[in-house]
N, CA, C and O atoms as a GROMACS GRO file, in nm:
protein
  528
    1MET      N    1  20.376   3.429   6.459
    1MET     CA    2  20.420   3.252   6.354
    1MET      C    3  20.306   3.205   6.297
    1MET      O    4  20.210   3.233   6.370
    2GLY      N    5  20.269   3.138   6.186
    2GLY     CA    6  20.164   3.116   6.116
    2GLY      C    7  20.111   2.972   6.176
    2GLY      O    8  20.156   2.860   6.197
    3LEU      N    9  20.025   3.022   6.188
    3LEU     CA   10  19.908   2.908   6.186
    3LEU      C   11  19.845   2.896   6.080
    3LEU      O   12  19.831   2.992   6.004
    4LYS      N   13  19.795   2.779   6.054
    4LYS     CA   14  19.716   2.798   5.922
    4LYS      C   15  19.569   2.818   5.983
    4LYS      O   16  19.526   2.796   6.096
    5ARG      N   17  19.499   2.873   5.851
    5ARG     CA   18  19.410   2.934   5.935
    5ARG      C   19  19.302   2.786   5.861
    5ARG      O   20  19.346   2.729   5.762
    6LEU      N   21  19.175   2.743   5.917
    6LEU     CA   22  19.057   2.656   5.885
    6LEU      C   23  19.014   2.781   5.760
    6LEU      O   24  19.039   2.900   5.741
    7ASN      N   25  18.943   2.682   5.699
    7ASN     CA   26  18.912   2.710   5.596
    7ASN      C   27  18.752   2.678   5.599
    7ASN      O   28  18.705   2.583   5.536
    8LEU      N   29  18.652   2.791   5.700
    8LEU     CA   30  18.511   2.719   5.720
    8LEU      C   31  18.429   2.761   5.625
    8LEU      O   32  18.310   2.769   5.655
    9ASP      N   33  18.468   2.793   5.500
    9ASP     CA   34  18.345   2.812   5.365
    9ASP      C   35  18.325   2.696   5.330
    9ASP      O   36  18.422   2.629   5.296
   10TRP      N   37  18.243   2.662   5.328
   10TRP     CA   38  18.212   2.524   5.258
   10TRP      C   39  18.203   2.553   5.128
   10TRP      O   40  18.298   2.494   5.076
   11SER      N   41  18.144   2.609   5.046
   11SER     CA   42  18.185   2.656   4.877
   11SER      C   43  18.311   2.656   4.784
   11SER      O   44  18.334   2.625   4.667
   12ASP      N   45  18.406   2.722   4.924
   12ASP     CA   46  18.560   2.732   4.860
   12ASP      C   47  18.618   2.591   4.866
   12ASP      O   48  18.684   2.534   4.778
   13ALA      N   49  18.578   2.542   4.995
   13ALA     CA   50  18.644   2.413   5.053
   13ALA      C   51  18.587   2.262   4.934
   13ALA      O   52  18.647   2.156   4.917
   14SER      N   53  18.529   2.281   4.908
   14SER     CA   54  18.442   2.150   4.846
   14SER      C   55  18.507   2.220   4.685
   14SER      O   56  18.580   2.145   4.621
   15LYS      N   57  18.486   2.315   4.647
   15LYS     CA   58  18.581   2.394   4.488
   15LYS      C   59  18.708   2.304   4.526
   15LYS      O   60  18.715   2.190   4.482
   16LEU      N   61  18.790   2.348   4.594
   16LEU     CA   62  18.946   2.313   4.647
   16LEU      C   63  18.932   2.175   4.637
   16LEU      O   64  19.006   2.130   4.549
   17ARG      N   65  18.861   2.085   4.697
   17ARG     CA   66  18.893   1.969   4.716
   17ARG      C   67  18.817   1.878   4.566
   17ARG      O   68  18.860   1.768   4.533
   18LEU      N   69  18.718   1.938   4.502
   18LEU     CA   70  18.691   1.911   4.368
   18LEU      C   71  18.812   1.873   4.255
   18LEU      O   72  18.835   1.776   4.183
   19ASP      N   73  18.877   2.008   4.283
   19ASP     CA   74  19.043   2.016   4.180
   19ASP      C   75  19.094   1.968   4.239
   19ASP      O   76  19.140   1.905   4.144
   20GLN      N   77  19.154   1.916   4.339
   20GLN     CA   78  19.225   1.818   4.405
   20GLN      C   79  19.207   1.676   4.356
   20GLN      O   80  19.309   1.615   4.324
   21LEU      N   81  19.093   1.619   4.347
   21LEU     CA   82  19.043   1.493   4.255
   21LEU      C   83  19.034   1.473   4.118
   21LEU      O   84  19.067   1.381   4.042
   22ASN      N   85  18.961   1.619   4.101
   22ASN     CA   86  19.011   1.602   3.908
   22ASN      C   87  19.216   1.623   3.873
   22ASN      O   88  19.267   1.551   3.788
   23GLU      N   89  19.263   1.679   3.917
   23GLU     CA   90  19.393   1.708   3.907
   23GLU      C   91  19.468   1.554   3.900
   23GLU      O   92  19.547   1.516   3.814
   24LEU      N   93  19.406   1.462   4.043
   24LEU     CA   94  19.447   1.326   4.028
   24LEU      C   95  19.421   1.264   3.947
   24LEU      O   96  19.511   1.197   3.897
   25ASP      N   97  19.295   1.254   3.895
   25ASP     CA   98  19.280   1.205   3.771
   25ASP      C   99  19.342   1.211   3.664
   25ASP      O  100  19.377   1.106   3.610
   26GLU      N  101  19.364   1.300   3.623
   26GLU     CA  102  19.469   1.401   3.557
   26GLU      C  103  19.586   1.317   3.543
   26GLU      O  104  19.617   1.238   3.454
   27PHE      N  105  19.648   1.352   3.657
   27PHE     CA  106  19.763   1.235   3.690
   27PHE      C  107  19.729   1.091   3.642
   27PHE      O  108  19.790   1.028   3.555
   28ARG      N  109  19.606   1.042   3.722
   28ARG     CA  110  19.622   0.881   3.660
   28ARG      C  111  19.619   0.867   3.535
   28ARG      O  112  19.701   0.795   3.479
   29PHE      N  113  19.538   0.925   3.476
   29PHE     CA  114  19.517   0.919   3.281
   29PHE      C  115  19.653   0.932   3.264
   29PHE      O  116  19.706   0.827   3.227
   30ARG      N  117  19.725   1.024   3.279
   30ARG     CA  118  19.870   1.073   3.211
   30ARG      C  119  19.929   0.937   3.232
   30ARG      O  120  19.911   0.848   3.148
   31ALA      N  121  19.986   0.920   3.320
   31ALA     CA  122  20.008   0.756   3.335
   31ALA      C  123  19.962   0.639   3.327
   31ALA      O  124  20.014   0.530   3.347
   32TYR      N  125  19.840   0.677   3.289
   32TYR     CA  126  19.804   0.550   3.224
   32TYR      C  127  19.849   0.546   3.041
   32TYR      O  128  19.899   0.462   2.966
   33VAL      N  129  19.806   0.666   3.028
   33VAL     CA  130  19.896   0.654   2.889
   33VAL      C  131  20.034   0.651   2.858
   33VAL      O  132  20.074   0.590   2.760
   34SER      N  133  20.094   0.702   2.920
   34SER     CA  134  20.299   0.706   2.925
   34SER      C  135  20.277   0.553   2.928
   34SER      O  136  20.321   0.503   2.824
   35SER      N  137  20.225   0.465   3.010
   35SER     CA  138  20.235   0.324   3.060
   35SER      C  139  20.197   0.193   2.945
   35SER      O  140  20.260   0.088   2.933
   36SER      N  141  20.046   0.247   2.848
   36SER     CA  142  20.043   0.223   2.754
   36SER      C  143  20.151   0.227   2.625
   36SER      O  144  20.194   0.132   2.558
   37LEU      N  145  20.181   0.372   2.614
   37LEU     CA  146  20.310   0.416   2.483
   37LEU      C  147  20.438   0.331   2.535
   37LEU      O  148  20.501   0.269   2.449
   38TYR      N  149  20.474   0.324   2.647
   38TYR     CA  150  20.572   0.217   2.672
   38TYR      C  151  20.544   0.112   2.646
   38TYR      O  152  20.614   0.085   2.548
   39LYS      N  153  20.463   0.000   2.679
   39LYS     CA  154  20.430  -0.137   2.627
   39LYS      C  155  20.418  -0.144   2.469
   39LYS      O  156  20.448  -0.242   2.401
   40ALA      N  157  20.365  -0.019   2.421
   40ALA     CA  158  20.332  -0.064   2.294
   40ALA      C  159  20.521  -0.034   2.222
   40ALA      O  160  20.590  -0.094   2.139
   41ARG      N  161  20.534   0.040   2.274
   41ARG     CA  162  20.726   0.062   2.189
   41ARG      C  163  20.767  -0.083   2.246
   41ARG      O  164  20.766  -0.163   2.153
   42MET      N  165  20.803  -0.143   2.367
   42MET     CA  166  20.834  -0.252   2.415
   42MET      C  167  20.793  -0.395   2.330
   42MET      O  168  20.872  -0.487   2.305
   43LYS      N  169  20.682  -0.390   2.301
   43LYS     CA  170  20.604  -0.478   2.232
   43LYS      C  171  20.684  -0.511   2.060
   43LYS      O  172  20.710  -0.615   2.000
   44HIS      N  173  20.703  -0.351   2.023
   44HIS     CA  174  20.725  -0.340   1.873
   44HIS      C  175  20.879  -0.379   1.891
   44HIS      O  176  20.933  -0.452   1.808
   45HIS      N  177  20.931  -0.341   1.973
   45HIS     CA  178  21.098  -0.399   1.981
   45HIS      C  179  21.130  -0.534   2.012
   45HIS      O  180  21.235  -0.597   1.999
   46TYR      N  181  21.037  -0.560   2.047
   46TYR     CA  182  21.038  -0.751   2.087
   46TYR      C  183  20.997  -0.817   1.945
   46TYR      O  184  21.083  -0.882   1.887
   47ASP      N  185  20.877  -0.804   1.890
   47ASP     CA  186  20.808  -0.845   1.797
   47ASP      C  187  20.929  -0.790   1.655
   47ASP      O  188  20.906  -0.840   1.544
   48GLU      N  189  20.982  -0.747   1.660
   48GLU     CA  190  21.142  -0.734   1.586
   48GLU      C  191  21.207  -0.844   1.575
   48GLU      O  192  21.210  -0.918   1.476
   49LYS      N  193  21.251  -0.855   1.656
   49LYS     CA  194  21.334  -0.956   1.690
   49LYS      C  195  21.322  -1.123   1.675
   49LYS      O  196  21.402  -1.216   1.673
   50ILE      N  197  21.155  -1.109   1.665
   50ILE     CA  198  21.155  -1.281   1.640
   50ILE      C  199  21.119  -1.262   1.487
   50ILE      O  200  21.064  -1.180   1.413
   51LEU      N  201  21.178  -1.377   1.483
   51LEU     CA  202  21.216  -1.470   1.368
   51LEU      C  203  21.124  -1.526   1.294
   51LEU      O  204  21.075  -1.629   1.340
   52LYS      N  205  21.063  -1.467   1.131
   52LYS     CA  206  20.936  -1.561   1.111
   52LYS      C  207  21.033  -1.682   1.054
   52LYS      O  208  21.156  -1.678   1.048
   53ARG      N  209  20.980  -1.748   1.029
   53ARG     CA  210  21.035  -1.903   1.011
   53ARG      C  211  20.916  -1.958   0.934
   53ARG      O  212  20.808  -1.953   0.992
   54ASP      N  213  20.920  -2.023   0.776
   54ASP     CA  214  20.854  -2.068   0.723
   54ASP      C  215  20.900  -2.192   0.710
   54ASP      O  216  21.019  -2.221   0.700
   55PHE      N  217  20.790  -2.282   0.710
   55PHE     CA  218  20.812  -2.427   0.694
   55PHE      C  219  20.751  -2.516   0.604
   55PHE      O  220  20.631  -2.536   0.622
   56THR      N  221  20.815  -2.583   0.499
   56THR     CA  222  20.737  -2.664   0.429
   56THR      C  223  20.750  -2.779   0.470
   56THR      O  224  20.837  -2.815   0.550
   57PRO      N  225  20.646  -2.865   0.409
   57PRO     CA  226  20.638  -3.045   0.429
   57PRO      C  227  20.701  -3.057   0.342
   57PRO      O  228  20.674  -3.008   0.232
   58GLY      N  229  20.862  -3.164   0.381
   58GLY     CA  230  20.972  -3.223   0.366
   58GLY      C  231  21.146  -3.167   0.406
   58GLY      O  232  21.261  -3.207   0.389
   59ASP      N  233  21.073  -3.045   0.472
   59ASP     CA  234  21.223  -2.961   0.514
   59ASP      C  235  21.247  -3.045   0.603
   59ASP      O  236  21.156  -3.112   0.650
   60ARG      N  237  21.402  -3.061   0.653
   60ARG     CA  238  21.486  -3.097   0.759
   60ARG      C  239  21.471  -3.026   0.857
   60ARG      O  240  21.492  -2.916   0.807
   61VAL      N  241  21.447  -3.007   0.972
   61VAL     CA  242  21.500  -2.951   1.104
   61VAL      C  243  21.529  -2.975   1.235
   61VAL      O  244  21.485  -3.084   1.272
   62PHE      N  245  21.604  -2.896   1.346
   62PHE     CA  246  21.646  -2.922   1.463
   62PHE      C  247  21.553  -2.883   1.516
   62PHE      O  248  21.497  -2.785   1.467
   63LEU      N  249  21.485  -2.960   1.667
   63LEU     CA  250  21.449  -2.935   1.762
   63LEU      C  251  21.450  -2.895   1.918
   63LEU      O  252  21.471  -2.993   1.990
   64PHE      N  253  21.438  -2.811   1.965
   64PHE     CA  254  21.546  -2.752   2.079
   64PHE      C  255  21.500  -2.814   2.202
   64PHE      O  256  21.396  -2.781   2.259
   65ASN      N  257  21.551  -2.873   2.227
   65ASN     CA  258  21.541  -2.991   2.317
   65ASN      C  259  21.531  -2.863   2.512
   65ASN      O  260  21.624  -2.827   2.584
   66SER      N  261  21.429  -2.846   2.520
   66SER     CA  262  21.432  -2.788   2.645
   66SER      C  263  21.494  -2.829   2.784
   66SER      O  264  21.542  -2.758   2.873
   67ARG      N  265  21.477  -2.966   2.776
   67ARG     CA  266  21.505  -2.998   2.891
   67ARG      C  267  21.668  -3.019   2.960
   67ARG      O  268  21.701  -3.038   3.077
   68LEU      N  269  21.765  -3.005   2.813
   68LEU     CA  270  21.889  -2.963   2.854
   68LEU      C  271  21.915  -2.850   2.942
   68LEU      O  272  22.018  -2.835   3.007
   69CYS      N  273  21.792  -2.752   2.939
   69CYS     CA  274  21.810  -2.633   3.007
   69CYS      C  275  21.907  -2.634   3.123
   69CYS      O  276  22.006  -2.567   3.154
   70LEU      N  277  21.829  -2.754   3.184
   70LEU     CA  278  21.801  -2.759   3.339
   70LEU      C  279  21.946  -2.852   3.398
   70LEU      O  280  21.998  -2.892   3.502
   71PHE      N  281  21.960  -2.852   3.266
   71PHE     CA  282  22.138  -2.958   3.309
   71PHE      C  283  22.241  -2.872   3.210
   71PHE      O  284  22.283  -2.912   3.102
   72PRO      N  285  22.270  -2.755   3.266
   72PRO     CA  286  22.365  -2.681   3.167
   72PRO      C  287  22.530  -2.743   3.172
   72PRO      O  288  22.599  -2.760   3.272
   73GLY      N  289  22.548  -2.757   3.099
   73GLY     CA  290  22.674  -2.806   3.003
   73GLY      C  291  22.774  -2.747   2.908
   73GLY      O  292  22.743  -2.785   2.795
   74LYS      N  293  22.856  -2.689   2.905
   74LYS     CA  294  22.946  -2.607   2.776
   74LYS      C  295  22.893  -2.686   2.670
   74LYS      O  296  22.810  -2.622   2.606
   75LEU      N  297  22.920  -2.848   2.614
   75LEU     CA  298  22.957  -2.862   2.566
   75LEU      C  299  22.798  -2.965   2.487
   75LEU      O  300  22.781  -3.010   2.374
   76LYS      N  301  22.724  -2.967   2.594
   76LYS     CA  302  22.593  -3.007   2.566
   76LYS      C  303  22.494  -2.943   2.461
   76LYS      O  304  22.423  -2.848   2.496
   77SER      N  305  22.489  -2.997   2.325
   77SER     CA  306  22.394  -2.896   2.248
   77SER      C  307  22.242  -2.933   2.277
   77SER      O  308  22.193  -3.037   2.320
   78LYS      N  309  22.175  -2.795   2.232
   78LYS     CA  310  22.023  -2.797   2.365
   78LYS      C  311  21.950  -2.832   2.197
   78LYS      O  312  21.833  -2.871   2.207
   79TRP      N  313  21.996  -2.825   2.066
   79TRP     CA  314  21.891  -2.851   1.927
   79TRP      C  315  21.941  -3.059   1.953
   79TRP      O  316  22.037  -3.129   1.985
   80SER      N  317  21.802  -3.069   1.910
   80SER     CA  318  21.819  -3.264   1.890
   80SER      C  319  21.779  -3.284   1.780
   80SER      O  320  21.672  -3.236   1.742
   81GLY      N  321  21.861  -3.364   1.697
   81GLY     CA  322  21.842  -3.481   1.632
   81GLY      C  323  21.849  -3.390   1.422
   81GLY      O  324  21.905  -3.288   1.382
   82GLN      N  325  21.768  -3.487   1.353
   82GLN     CA  326  21.767  -3.450   1.243
   82GLN      C  327  21.590  -3.493   1.218
   82GLN      O  328  21.544  -3.605   1.242
   83PHE      N  329  21.518  -3.390   1.173
   83PHE     CA  330  21.365  -3.446   1.143
   83PHE      C  331  21.333  -3.371   1.069
   83PHE      O  332  21.393  -3.263   1.064
   84GLU      N  333  21.192  -3.410   0.957
   84GLU     CA  334  21.184  -3.432   0.873
   84GLU      C  335  21.021  -3.330   0.890
   84GLU      O  336  20.933  -3.361   0.971
   85VAL      N  337  21.014  -3.248   0.828
   85VAL     CA  338  20.855  -3.173   0.892
   85VAL      C  339  20.714  -3.274   0.802
   85VAL      O  340  20.724  -3.213   0.696
   86THR      N  341  20.670  -3.315   0.792
   86THR     CA  342  20.514  -3.393   0.760
   86THR      C  343  20.382  -3.258   0.719
   86THR      O  344  20.317  -3.250   0.615
   87GLN      N  345  20.376  -3.170   0.837
   87GLN     CA  346  20.313  -3.104   0.796
   87GLN      C  347  20.261  -2.994   0.905
   87GLN      O  348  20.242  -3.009   1.026
   88VAL      N  349  20.244  -2.872   0.815
   88VAL     CA  350  20.244  -2.731   0.915
   88VAL      C  351  20.127  -2.708   0.913
   88VAL      O  352  20.082  -2.711   0.799
   89PHE      N  353  20.011  -2.673   1.035
   89PHE     CA  354  19.948  -2.584   1.046
   89PHE      C  355  19.952  -2.441   1.085
   89PHE      O  356  20.050  -2.376   1.124
   90PRO      N  357  19.836  -2.404   1.069
   90PRO     CA  358  19.788  -2.236   1.033
   90PRO      C  359  19.827  -2.182   1.141
   90PRO      O  360  19.864  -2.064   1.139
   91HIS      N  361  19.825  -2.260   1.262
   91HIS     CA  362  19.852  -2.147   1.410
   91HIS      C  363  19.944  -2.174   1.451
   91HIS      O  364  19.936  -2.214   1.567
   92GLY      N  365  20.075  -2.172   1.393
   92GLY     CA  366  20.154  -2.241   1.412
   92GLY      C  367  20.269  -2.371   1.458
   92GLY      O  368  20.390  -2.371   1.482
   93ALA      N  369  20.161  -2.479   1.456
   93ALA     CA  370  20.226  -2.583   1.530
   93ALA      C  371  20.283  -2.678   1.353
   93ALA      O  372  20.246  -2.662   1.237
   94ILE      N  373  20.359  -2.748   1.400
   94ILE     CA  374  20.445  -2.817   1.289
   94ILE      C  375  20.431  -2.990   1.320
   94ILE      O  376  20.454  -3.022   1.437
   95GLU      N  377  20.401  -3.080   1.241
   95GLU     CA  378  20.426  -3.210   1.295
   95GLU      C  379  20.560  -3.280   1.227
   95GLU      O  380  20.590  -3.308   1.111
   96LEU      N  381  20.608  -3.290   1.315
   96LEU     CA  382  20.768  -3.377   1.287
   96LEU      C  383  20.763  -3.510   1.271
   96LEU      O  384  20.684  -3.573   1.342
   97VAL      N  385  20.836  -3.570   1.186
   97VAL     CA  386  20.880  -3.732   1.204
   97VAL      C  387  21.006  -3.789   1.216
   97VAL      O  388  21.085  -3.798   1.123
   98CYS      N  389  21.030  -3.834   1.352
   98CYS     CA  390  21.171  -3.878   1.338
   98CYS      C  391  21.230  -3.969   1.296
   98CYS      O  392  21.162  -4.060   1.248
   99PRO      N  393  21.348  -3.980   1.298
   99PRO     CA  394  21.414  -4.111   1.188
   99PRO      C  395  21.369  -4.267   1.248
   99PRO      O  396  21.385  -4.363   1.173
  100ASN      N  397  21.336  -4.278   1.329
  100ASN     CA  398  21.314  -4.411   1.355
  100ASN      C  399  21.100  -4.410   1.331
  100ASN      O  400  21.030  -4.498   1.381
  101GLY      N  401  21.070  -4.347   1.287
  101GLY     CA  402  20.896  -4.330   1.198
  101GLY      C  403  20.809  -4.263   1.321
  101GLY      O  404  20.690  -4.241   1.299
  102ASN      N  405  20.860  -4.234   1.437
  102ASN     CA  406  20.768  -4.176   1.559
  102ASN      C  407  20.731  -4.008   1.502
  102ASN      O  408  20.823  -3.939   1.458
  103GLY      N  409  20.587  -3.956   1.508
  103GLY     CA  410  20.550  -3.827   1.483
  103GLY      C  411  20.513  -3.772   1.552
  103GLY      O  412  20.426  -3.817   1.627
  104ILE      N  413  20.556  -3.661   1.562
  104ILE     CA  414  20.500  -3.525   1.717
  104ILE      C  415  20.477  -3.436   1.702
  104ILE      O  416  20.571  -3.390   1.636
  105LYS      N  417  20.387  -3.340   1.722
  105LYS     CA  418  20.392  -3.232   1.711
  105LYS      C  419  20.378  -3.125   1.792
  105LYS      O  420  20.293  -3.122   1.881
  106VAL      N  421  20.483  -3.006   1.761
  106VAL     CA  422  20.587  -2.922   1.874
  106VAL      C  423  20.509  -2.754   1.776
  106VAL      O  424  20.458  -2.726   1.668
  107ASN      N  425  20.537  -2.707   1.871
  107ASN     CA  426  20.547  -2.575   1.808
  107ASN      C  427  20.659  -2.499   1.757
  107ASN      O  428  20.773  -2.487   1.801
  108GLY      N  429  20.597  -2.448   1.649
  108GLY     CA  430  20.695  -2.356   1.527
  108GLY      C  431  20.838  -2.302   1.597
  108GLY      O  432  20.955  -2.315   1.561
  109GLN      N  433  20.781  -2.241   1.704
  109GLN     CA  434  20.846  -2.140   1.773
  109GLN      C  435  21.019  -2.219   1.828
  109GLN      O  436  21.124  -2.157   1.847
  110ARG      N  437  20.994  -2.368   1.840
  110ARG     CA  438  21.110  -2.499   1.891
  110ARG      C  439  21.203  -2.560   1.808
  110ARG      O  440  21.274  -2.648   1.856
  111VAL      N  441  21.217  -2.519   1.669
  111VAL     CA  442  21.247  -2.544   1.541
  111VAL      C  443  21.305  -2.446   1.500
  111VAL      O  444  21.300  -2.323   1.496
  112LYS      N  445  21.381  -2.555   1.459
  112LYS     CA  446  21.467  -2.418   1.326
  112LYS      C  447  21.533  -2.489   1.185
  112LYS      O  448  21.541  -2.612   1.193
  113HIS      N  449  21.574  -2.440   1.079
  113HIS     CA  450  21.616  -2.508   0.970
  113HIS      C  451  21.772  -2.594   0.984
  113HIS      O  452  21.870  -2.562   1.049
  114TYR      N  453  21.750  -2.705   0.901
  114TYR     CA  454  21.864  -2.746   0.901
  114TYR      C  455  21.932  -2.742   0.800
  114TYR      O  456  21.891  -2.798   0.698
  115LEU      N  457  22.090  -2.654   0.804
  115LEU     CA  458  22.135  -2.605   0.644
  115LEU      C  459  22.183  -2.689   0.566
  115LEU      O  460  22.193  -2.663   0.446
  116GLY      N  461  22.248  -2.888   0.654
  116GLY     CA  462  22.320  -2.960   0.536
  116GLY      C  463  22.224  -3.043   0.457
  116GLY      O  464  22.102  -3.047   0.437
  117SER      N  465  22.315  -3.096   0.426
  117SER     CA  466  22.227  -3.229   0.377
  117SER      C  467  22.216  -3.282   0.438
  117SER      O  468  22.252  -3.279   0.556
  118PRO      N  469  22.109  -3.423   0.324
  118PRO     CA  470  22.105  -3.537   0.440
  118PRO      C  471  22.199  -3.614   0.414
  118PRO      O  472  22.182  -3.713   0.486
  119ASN      N  473  22.305  -3.628   0.341
  119ASN     CA  474  22.384  -3.734   0.411
  119ASN      C  475  22.498  -3.707   0.511
  119ASN      O  476  22.561  -3.794   0.570
  120GLU      N  477  22.516  -3.577   0.522
  120GLU     CA  478  22.605  -3.525   0.623
  120GLU      C  479  22.586  -3.558   0.812
  120GLU      O  480  22.673  -3.538   0.897
  121ALA      N  481  22.470  -3.602   0.832
  121ALA     CA  482  22.395  -3.659   0.972
  121ALA      C  483  22.505  -3.767   1.002
  121ALA      O  484  22.540  -3.803   1.114
  122ASN      N  485  22.549  -3.807   0.894
  122ASN     CA  486  22.634  -3.968   0.942
  122ASN      C  487  22.735  -3.970   0.963
  122ASN      O  488  22.785  -4.057   1.035
  123ILE      N  489  22.828  -3.836   0.888
  123ILE     CA  490  22.958  -3.798   0.884
  123ILE      C  491  22.972  -3.769   1.077
  123ILE      O  492  22.892  -3.721   1.158
  124ILE      N  493  23.117  -3.826   1.094
  124ILE     CA  494  23.137  -3.846   1.272
  124ILE      C  495  23.267  -3.823   1.257
  124ILE      O  496  23.310  -3.922   1.198
  125GLU      N  497  23.354  -3.749   1.277
  125GLU     CA  498  23.464  -3.702   1.276
  125GLU      C  499  23.534  -3.733   1.482
  125GLU      O  500  23.526  -3.641   1.563
  126VAL      N  501  23.593  -3.873   1.521
  126VAL     CA  502  23.645  -3.832   1.653
  126VAL      C  503  23.809  -3.760   1.657
  126VAL      O  504  23.893  -3.763   1.568
  127ILE      N  505  23.815  -3.717   1.752
  127ILE     CA  506  23.940  -3.636   1.744
  127ILE      C  507  23.981  -3.688   1.895
  127ILE      O  508  23.888  -3.694   1.975
  128PHE      N  509  24.109  -3.724   1.940
  128PHE     CA  510  24.153  -3.775   2.076
  128PHE      C  511  24.220  -3.708   2.062
  128PHE      O  512  24.284  -3.683   1.960
  129LEU      N  513  24.226  -3.636   2.217
  129LEU     CA  514  24.272  -3.536   2.269
  129LEU      C  515  24.448  -3.555   2.323
  129LEU      O  516  24.545  -3.479   2.326
  130ASN      N  517  24.427  -3.683   2.356
  130ASN     CA  518  24.580  -3.720   2.402
  130ASN      C  519  24.687  -3.720   2.298
  130ASN      O  520  24.804  -3.694   2.328
  131GLU      N  521  24.644  -3.753   2.153
  131GLU     CA  522  24.765  -3.754   2.062
  131GLU      C  523  24.839  -3.641   2.049
  131GLU      O  524  24.787  -3.532   2.030
  132PRO      N  525  24.976  -3.660   2.059
  132PRO     CA  526  25.084  -3.592   2.019
  132PRO      C  527  25.046  -3.436   1.902
  132PRO      O  528  25.139  -3.367   1.860
   0.00000   0.00000   0.00000
């Protein structure tokens, strides 16, 4: 039956080992290249989904309130108030003014445009559920 023979020839054994190491290096390099291509494709798909929002001073915006995400509720809105943009910085930050006059500086990804007119903010309709 077959027992493996030992390769006692030093030159053949060293060449075989060197070939195995080179093959392992090539395998690692191909894995690195394929992972970098995968990362580039995923970044491209992710970047397509990001909306580019351009704000100018005087725009009205909503601010995303991340603290409401900690206490989930169906009817809670995660977007706060109606703020006015006072300054837009080149690195994506935006300075907002609250209705009470306080100014805050936020990330531009946390705001979205308010599409209504400024007068609509004060219109509130109350609907009672127990009416016939």
